[in-house]
C-alpha positions in Angstrom: 16.5 -13.1 7.4 14.0 -15.9 7.3 12.7 -17.5 4.1 9.4 -16.7 2.6 6.7 -18.3 4.8 4.4 -21.1 3.9 0.9 -19.8 4.2 -1.7 -21.9 5.9 -5.5 -21.5 6.3 -4.7 -19.8 9.7 -3.0 -16.8 8.1 -4.4 -13.4 7.0 -2.5 -11.9 4.1 -2.0 -8.1 3.6 -0.3 -6.9 0.4 1.0 -3.5 -0.7 0.5 -2.7 -4.4 3.2 -0.6 -6.0 6.6 -2.2 -5.7 5.1 -5.3 -4.3 2.3 -6.7 -6.4 3.3 -4.5 -9.4 6.5 -2.9 -10.5 6.9 0.8 -9.9 6.2 2.7 -13.1 7.5 6.2 -14.1 3.9 7.5 -13.9 1.2 6.1 -11.6 -1.2 5.6 -14.5 1.4 3.5 -16.4 1.5 0.7 -13.9 1.0 -2.8 -15.3 -0.2 -5.9 -13.4 1.1 -9.3 -14.3 -1.7 -11.3 -16.0 -1.5 -14.1 -13.5 -1.9 -11.9 -10.4 -5.6 -11.4 -10.5 -6.6 -15.1 -10.8 -3.9 -16.0 -8.2 -5.3 -13.4 -5.7 -8.8 -14.6 -6.4 -7.8 -18.2 -5.6 -5.9 -17.2 -2.4 -8.8 -15.0 -1.3 -11.0 -18.1 -1.4 -8.4 -20.3 0.3 -8.1 -17.8 3.1 -11.9 -17.5 3.5 -11.7 -13.8 2.6 -8.7 -12.9 4.8 -6.7 -11.2 2.1 -6.5 -7.4 1.8 -4.6 -4.8 -0.3 -3.0 -2.1 1.9 -1.8 0.7 -0.2 -1.3 4.4 -0.7 -3.3 4.3 -3.9 -6.9 5.4 -4.2 -9.6 2.7 -3.9 -10.7 3.3 -7.6 -7.1 2.7 -8.8 -6.8 -0.7 -7.1 -10.3 -1.8 -8.3 -9.2 -0.8 -11.8 -5.9 -2.6 -11.8 -7.4 -5.8 -10.2 -10.7 -5.8 -12.0 -13.0 -7.8 -11.7 -11.8 -8.4 -8.1 -13.0 -6.1 -5.3 -10.9 -7.3 -2.4 -10.9 -6.0 1.2 -8.9 -2.8 0.9 -7.2 -0.1 2.9 -6.6 2.7 0.4 -4.6 5.9 0.9 -2.7 4.5 3.8 -5.9 3.6 5.6 -7.8 6.8 5.0 -10.4 4.7 3.1 -11.1 1.0 3.9 -13.4 -1.8 2.7 -13.7 -5.0 4.7 -15.0 -8.2 3.2 -17.9 -8.2 5.6 -19.4 -5.1 4.0 -18.0 -2.6 6.5 -16.6 0.5 4.8 -15.3 3.8 6.2 -13.1 6.9 5.6 -11.5 9.7 7.5 -12.8 13.3 7.1 -11.4 14.8 3.9 -9.0 17.8 4.5 -9.2 21.0 2.5 -6.4 20.4 0.0 -7.2 23.5 -2.2 -4.6 25.8 -0.5 -1.9 23.1 -0.8 -2.7 22.6 -4.5 -2.4 26.3 -5.1 1.1 26.2 -3.8 2.2 23.0 -5.7 0.5 23.5 -9.1 2.8 26.3 -10.3 5.8 24.1 -9.7 4.4 21.5 -12.1 4.1 24.3 -14.7 7.8 25.0 -14.3 8.9 21.4 -14.2 6.7 19.1 -16.5 8.6 16.0 -15.4 6.9 16.2 -11.9 3.6 14.4 -11.4 0.9 15.5 -9.0 -1.4 12.7 -7.9 -4.6 13.9 -6.4 -6.4 11.6 -3.9 -9.5 12.0 -1.8 -7.6 12.6 1.5 -4.2 13.7 0.2 -2.0 14.7 -2.7 1.3 13.1 -3.8 4.1 14.8 -5.6 6.2 12.3 -7.7 9.7 13.3 -8.7 10.9 9.9 -10.1 11.6 11.4 -13.5 13.4 14.4 -12.0 15.3 13.2 -8.8 17.5 16.3 -8.9 14.4 18.3 -7.8 14.0 16.5 -4.5 15.1 19.4 -2.4 12.8 21.8 -4.2 9.9 19.4 -4.0 10.4 19.0 -0.3 10.5 22.8 0.3 7.3 23.2 -1.8 5.5 20.4 0.0 6.4 21.8 3.4 5.2 25.2 2.4 1.9 23.7 1.0 1.3 21.8 4.3 1.6 25.0 6.3 -1.6 26.2 4.5 -3.9 23.7 6.1 -3.9 22.2 9.7 -4.4 18.5 10.2 -2.0 17.3 7.5 1.2 15.3 7.7 4.1 14.4 5.3 4.7 10.9 4.2 7.9 10.2 2.1 8.2 7.2 -0.2 10.3 6.2 -3.1 10.7 9.5 -5.1 7.4 10.7 -3.8 6.3 13.2 -1.1 2.7 12.8 0.0 0.6 15.3 2.0 -2.1 13.3 3.7 -4.7 13.6 6.5 -2.9 13.1 9.8 -3.5 9.9 11.7 -4.1 7.0 9.3 -1.3 4.7 8.3 -0.9 1.2 7.1 -0.1 -0.2 10.5 -3.3 1.2 12.0 -5.3 -0.1 9.0 -3.9 -3.7 9.5 -4.5 -3.6 13.2 -8.1 -2.5 12.6 -8.7 -5.2 10.0 -7.4 -7.8 12.5 -10.2 -6.9 14.9 -12.9 -7.9 12.4 -14.0 -11.0 10.6 -12.7 -12.7 8.5 -9.2 -11.5 9.8 -9.8 -11.8 13.5 -7.9 -14.6 15.3 -5.5 -15.2 12.4 -1.7 -14.8 12.0 -1.1 -11.6 9.9 1.4 -11.6 7.1 2.2 -8.2 5.4 4.4 -7.7 2.3 5.6 -4.2 1.3 8.6 -2.5 -0.3 8.8 1.1 0.9 9.5 3.0 4.1 5.7 3.8 4.3 5.2 0.0 4.9 7.2 0.0 8.1 4.1 0.9 10.1 2.5 -2.2 8.6 5.5 -4.3 9.6 5.3 -2.9 13.2 1.6 -3.9 13.4 2.0 -7.5 12.2 5.1 -8.0 14.5 3.1 -6.8 17.5 0.3 -9.3 16.6 2.8 -12.2 16.3 2.8 -12.1 12.5 5.4 -11.9 9.7 6.7 -8.9 7.7 8.0 -9.4 4.2 10.3 -6.6 2.9 10.4 -6.6 -0.9 13.7 -5.2 -2.3 16.6 -3.4 -0.5 16.6 -1.0 2.4 16.6 -1.2 6.2 13.6 -2.8 7.7 12.1 -4.4 10.8 10.5 -7.2 8.7 11.9 -10.6 9.4 11.7 -11.8 5.8 13.5 -10.4 2.8 12.2 -10.9 -0.8 14.6 -9.8 -3.6 12.1 -8.1 -5.9 8.5 -8.1 -7.2 9.2 -11.1 -9.4 10.1 -13.3 -6.5 7.1 -12.0 -4.5 4.7 -12.8 -7.4 6.2 -16.3 -7.8 5.6 -16.9 -4.0 2.0 -15.8 -4.5 1.6 -18.1 -7.5 3.0 -21.0 -5.4 0.7 -20.3 -2.5 -2.3 -20.1 -4.8 -1.6 -23.6 -6.3 -4.6 -25.9 -6.9 -3.5 -28.2 -4.0 -4.7 -25.5 -1.6 -3.3 -24.3 1.7 -2.5 -26.6 4.6 -4.8 -26.3 7.6 -1.9 -25.3 9.9 
């Protein structure tokens, strides 16, 4: 594995949120952001002339809340919603999730430790506080998916997500790289979960660098031990001296 790269003014930086910028919390709403992250991201965003984006499974509103007052370029819900720094925004058609919810909601009544996270283009069932229920959760999610066409299953760390078929983090990064201010740069993507492997594939195909945060098999060329090390790298890259030109 290579060492964490030295960013230059020629790079474009893409960052996952949970497990990368912020530690994974028992409940999505309990996530806390290190107080130094927002000013560091703001500084790096300026140093990269706007070529810094968050690429996450979270909703757009969640990221804007956690990183307030910043409104960075953003691919939310695995690329189902996006916001480029040049004002371009978009989203995929929202699937009808009501039939899936009717299947999953009774399970939450039986197992209060489970958390159902509703999104605009999907729904995520978190079983972090009840890992022994993984098999039951998977069976329920697969049954829920059968109620509506055009859905796909995405598995992360103690979470099963039903989402609109098609969008993923790799496609989002590749799309961003076709537009200013990202176009023509060298992409760098940091993520921690199996859902980030699509992003690593995209940056590798574009001659860029993938940074895997934490353990697990990966195609990323760089390994970062944990979120603390990744944040320290961000703080270092956002130093007042600025980024080298190349």
